[in-house]
N, C-alpha and C positions, 0 to 999 in steps of 0.2 A: 678102382685101384689103378695106380700107374705102375708100369713095369720099369724097374730100375736095375742098374748094375749092382749086385749085392756086395761088391768089393768096396762100395762107397761107405765112408765112415758117417758118423752122425752129422759132421760138418758138411759132408757132401749131400746128404739128404736135405739139410737146411737150404743149401744152394738150389736144389731142385725145386723146393717149395717157393722160395723167394724169386728166383729168376724164371723158371719154366712155367710155374703156375701163377706168378705175379700175386702171391699172397704173403701175408705177414706170418712168419713161422712161429711167432710167440703169442699168437692170439689163442683164445679158448677153443681149441679144436684138436682132433686127432687126425694125423696124416698117416695113411696106410699104404705101404708099398709092397709089391710082390715081385718075385723073380720071373724070368721068362717062362719057366715050366709051371708057374703058379702053384708050387708046392711048398713055398716058404713065404713068410711075410715079415716085414719090419714095420714097427709102429713108432712114429715120432709123436710124443705126448709132452708138450711144453708144460713145465711146472711153474707156478707163480713164484716170483722172487720177492722176499720180504725185506 
């Protein structure tokens, strides 16, 4: 898990995935982020668009 600033919105997490991790944020994957204390998580789960 990557430690991120939890003030980031969903758009901020997408930027972390695409720029910092060099990954496509819309692929079939779960992206899990935790805060510095590691007592909270945020999960980015892209849904398919029909």
